[in-house]
N, C-alpha and C positions, 0 to 999 in steps of 0.2 A: 869673498866670491858670493855672487848675487844666486837666488833662486834658478833662474833661468839655465845658468851654467852649470848649478849642480844638477839638473836635471840631465841635459845633455851630457856630461860627464860619466853619468851614471846608464848612460844607454849602451847598450853593444853594437858594434857594427852589424850589419847582415854580414851574411857569408857570399863570399865572391862567387854568380853565378857565371856560366861559361858561357863564351861569345854566341849568339845565335847564328843559325846559318845567314850569310847577308844574301838579301832578296834581289836580281837583277830583273826588271820588266822587259818583254822581249815580243814582239810580233808575234810568236807564236805560243805564249803563254807565261806564266812564271818559273823561271829559270834559277834553280839554289847555286850558288857560288861557295864551295865549304871552306869554313875556317882551317888556317895551317892544324890547330890544335884540336881540329874537330875529333868528336868523340865516335867511331864509325859503329864500337860493339854496341852503344847505345844507340845510334842512330837506325842499324838496321832494325828495329821494331819499331820504329816511327810508324804513323799514319799518313802521315803527308805524303804524295804521287809526288810534288817536287822535291820533298827531300830523301826520297826513299830512291827518286832516278837516279839525283844529284850523287848517293852514295854509291849505288851501282857502277858510273862512270869514275868513280873516284881512283886513279891507280894506286891508290894505297890498300884498297881493299883484298883482304885476305880469302884463300882458298876458303879458308872455314868459315868464315863471315860471311862469303858468298854462298855459300849452300846452307848456311842459316837461313838468309835470305828466301834462297829458292825452295824452303821445305813448308813456307807461306803460300797459301793459297790464293789470300788476296793480293798480291802483287800486281799493281797496273800493267796495264802492257810496255806502255813507255820504259818501265823500268825493267822490263824481263829486255828489250832491245837495248837499251843503254848496256845490259851485261853483256850480251851478244856483240856489243862493241869494244869494251873493254879488251882490249889486244892480249895483255896478259894472263886473264881470266878464261877468257875464251879458249884458249889454246889446251887449258888443262882437261883431261879425260872425265874426271867426275860432275864438274860444272857443265861441261858441253851436253852432258847426259842428262842432267837436272834439269838443265833448258830445253830439251828436245821432248822430255816427258811432263813437263809441268803443262799444264791443261789452259794458260793464258797465253800461253808463249804464240805471238805471234806467225802464220804458217808462212810468212813470207822468211820468218827467220828460223824456226824447227825444220822444215822441210830440207832445205839445201844440208844444213850443218850433220841432217842423217848419214849423209856419204861419207863420213869421215868418223862414223863410230863404227865397232869393230862387231865382228859377227855374233858371238853370243848376246851384245849389249842391244843387237838389232832385233835380236829374238825375244828380247824382255819389253823392248817398246812395243812390237805386235803383240803381248801381252797381257802390257799393264791396263787395268781396267780404265784408268781417271784420262790415258792419252786420247785423244779424238780421233775418230774413225780414218780421217785421212790423213792422218800424218800416220798409224798404224800402216797404213796402206802402201803408204810414201817406204817405209822400211821393209814391208813385206818386200815388194819390188826390189828394192836395193839389193836384198838378201838372196832372193831367186837369182839374179842378175850373177851375184859373185859363185853359183853353186858349179859352176865349171871348176874354179881355182880353191875350192874349199875340200878339206883332205877326210879321207873314209871316214874317221873316226867322228872328225867334226859332223858330217853329215849326218851319222850315226845318231849323234845328240839331238841335231835339229827334228829328224824324224820322228824320235820319240817325243819330244818335248816342245816342239815349235808352235806355233797357230794354225789353224787347219788349212790354209792357202799357201803355207812354207811345207808342210809335211805332204800336202799335193803334189807340190812339185818336186816331191820323193817318190813317188808311187811311179815313175817311172825310172828311176836309178839302177845302172847297170849290177850292180851288187844286192845278191836277193836280201841279205842280212839288213840293208838299210829299207828297201823294201817294203819288207813284213814288219821293219820297224812304223813304217808311216802308216799302215794299216792298220795298227793297232794305236796309234795317236790317239789319244782321247778326244779331240778336238778334232777328226776326223766326220764327215757326214759321207751320206750317199750320194750326195752332187758332185762331191769333190773325185768318187770312185767313178761313179759315171763317166764323169767328163774324162777321166784319166783312161778306161778303158776305149773310150772311142777316137782316141790319137791314132794320128794316122801310123806311126812306129813307135816302138820302143816298152811294148807291149809284152815283148816275150816272158818275161818271167809274171807280170804282173797277173795276165788273165788264168793262165791256171791255178795262181796263188789264190783272186778272188773266187773262183769256181766252188774252191773246197772250203772256204775260209767260215768257220761257225758262225760268223754273226751277218757277213755281207752278201753271202750265198743266197741266202732267205729274203733278199728283198727285192721285189718284182722291178722295179727298174734297172737294176742290176743285172737280176736274170736276162733283160731284154738285150742290157749291154752286151753281155757273156754272149749271146746268140749272135751280135752281131760280129764278133771278135773273132780274127780267126785261129789264135793261139788259142781257143778254149777246146778242151781234148772232147772230141768226138762224139766220147760215151757219155759225157757230162753234158753235153750240148743236146741228145737225144732223152735226155732225163729233164731237161729245162724245160725243153719245148712239150714235152707231157703235163707239165705243171701251168704253165702260161695260157691267159686267153689266146685262142687263136686269131683276131685279131692284132696281138703286138708281134705273133710270130710273123702274120703278113707282113708287116711293116720291116722287119728283119730281111725278112727277103727282099723288099722291095730295095730297103736304102743300107745294107748291111755289107760291108766289104767279106763276101766269103769265097771260100773256095767251091768247087763245081762240085765236090766231094760232100760238104757242108751243106750247101743248097740241096742236094739229090736228098741228104737225109731228114732235111725238115721239110720236103715236100712230103716225102713219104709219111713221117709222122701225122701232117695235115692231112692224108689222103686215110688213113689207119683211122683217127677222130672222126674225119667226114663218114667214114662207113661205120663204125660204131653208133652213130647218130639215125642212121639210116633205118 
């Protein structure tokens, strides 16, 4: 045996490498066709957008691997769209929720998917910081549109824990405990209270509750809205009128929906204050 043969016999064969994904060029860019023995568990951690998109579209992709992909915040939009079109995975509740809440999911994917999400998942979408504002708004609108079909216990939970917009929709709830929970919601703001008090109907429970609320009854804009609400108790209305600037009281007299008795009471307060200044 010659020296060259001995060298070749002493060499070890390199371990067989997995077949790389095959690349097919197309008019819209590179498109990957994964081989039958592709290691999806490894490929979900790839950095190549083309490979990730091919993995997302693969019918063999499991729910756990899809969720592992969706935990990545660097996924390309094309990959997220491919996941949404993976018919088997897109029907799974966890995958659908993860797609909607991913900050890079295209709006034409996330917004329509919101309509098929459950009540408390919609609440979560509206509260998650990473969710884009327009997606949050869409989730809130879908949830508010369902209020008439949501049970009392669920509405109570939404009033306590939902976003400010969701809680505001429950300020006019017919159940006092739901309305009170909405008033105490940590996301509630003065703007929502004022807007609710100016509603044409449904403030029978709200106005008296706000007029004696330990937080909201001390806000000037809320006080003015209470003056203009026909369900505010008259004794409280007269007290509020004594605390507010004269110009605000005049605005209420011009624009508020007041009973004749309430209008006369406010007018009397103005005359008394004018006489005191004279």
